[in-house]
C-alpha positions in Angstrom: -1.7 -22.5 -8.9 -0.9 -21.3 -12.3 0.5 -17.9 -13.0 -1.4 -15.9 -15.6 0.8 -14.7 -18.4 0.1 -11.4 -20.1 1.1 -10.7 -23.6 4.1 -8.4 -23.6 2.1 -5.3 -24.5 -0.5 -5.9 -21.7 2.3 -6.6 -19.2 4.1 -3.4 -20.1 0.8 -1.5 -19.8 0.2 -2.8 -16.3 3.8 -2.1 -15.3 3.4 1.5 -16.6 0.1 1.9 -14.7 1.7 0.7 -11.5 4.6 3.1 -12.0 2.2 6.0 -12.6 0.2 5.1 -9.5 3.4 5.0 -7.4 4.5 8.4 -8.7 1.0 9.9 -8.1 0.9 8.6 -4.6 4.4 10.1 -4.0 3.2 13.5 -5.2 0.1 13.2 -2.9 2.3 12.3 0.1 4.6 15.3 -0.5 1.6 17.6 -0.7 0.1 16.1 2.5 3.5 16.4 4.3 3.9 20.0 3.2 0.3 20.7 4.4 1.1 19.1 7.8 4.2 21.2 8.2 2.3 24.4 7.3 -0.5 23.7 9.7 2.0 22.9 12.5 3.6 26.2 11.9 0.3 28.1 11.7 -1.2 26.5 14.8 2.0 25.9 16.9 1.0 28.6 19.4 -2.6 27.1 19.6 -1.8 23.5 20.5 -3.3 24.0 24.0 -6.6 24.9 22.4 -8.9 22.2 21.0 -9.2 23.6 17.5 -5.4 24.0 17.1 -4.6 20.5 18.3 -7.4 19.1 16.2 -6.1 20.8 13.0 -2.6 19.5 13.6 -3.8 16.0 14.4 -6.0 15.9 11.2 -3.1 17.0 9.1 -0.8 14.4 10.6 -3.4 11.7 10.0 -3.8 12.9 6.3 0.0 12.7 5.9 0.1 9.2 7.5 -2.7 7.9 5.2 -0.9 9.4 2.1 2.3 7.6 3.2 0.5 4.3 3.6 -1.0 4.6 0.1 2.4 5.4 -1.3 3.9 2.4 0.5 1.2 0.1 -0.9 1.9 1.5 -4.4 5.6 0.9 -4.0 4.9 -2.7 -2.8 2.5 -3.4 -5.7 5.0 -2.1 -8.3 7.9 -4.0 -6.7 6.0 -7.2 -6.4 4.9 -7.0 -10.0 8.3 -6.2 -11.4 10.4 -8.6 -9.3 8.2 -11.5 -8.3 5.7 -11.7 -11.1 7.6 -9.5 -13.5 9.9 -12.1 -14.8 12.9 -9.8 -14.5 15.8 -12.0 -15.6 18.0 -13.4 -12.9 21.7 -13.2 -13.9 23.4 -16.5 -14.6 25.1 -17.7 -11.5 22.8 -15.8 -9.1 21.9 -18.2 -6.2 18.3 -17.0 -6.3 
C-alpha cells in the first residue's frame, strides 16, 4: 500500500485542521463536564425521583460522548503527526 504524499502546504493545512478540531472538542468536553456538575448540584436532592435521576444521567451521557469525541480527535491528530506526519526521528533513535 502506498502512502499518499501531500504537498507541504496541504499537509500543514490538514495538520492545522486536526489541531483546531482537537481544541474545539476539548472546549466542548469542558462545557459538557461543567453542565454535568451543575446539573448534579441542582438535582442532588432529587435523585430518588425519576426526573432528577434522568437529568443527571443525560448530563453524564453528554459528558461521556464529548470525552469520546475529544479522544478521537486527539488520536487523529497524534496519528497524523507521528505516524503519517513524517516527524523526523532523531539520529540514533532505535525506532
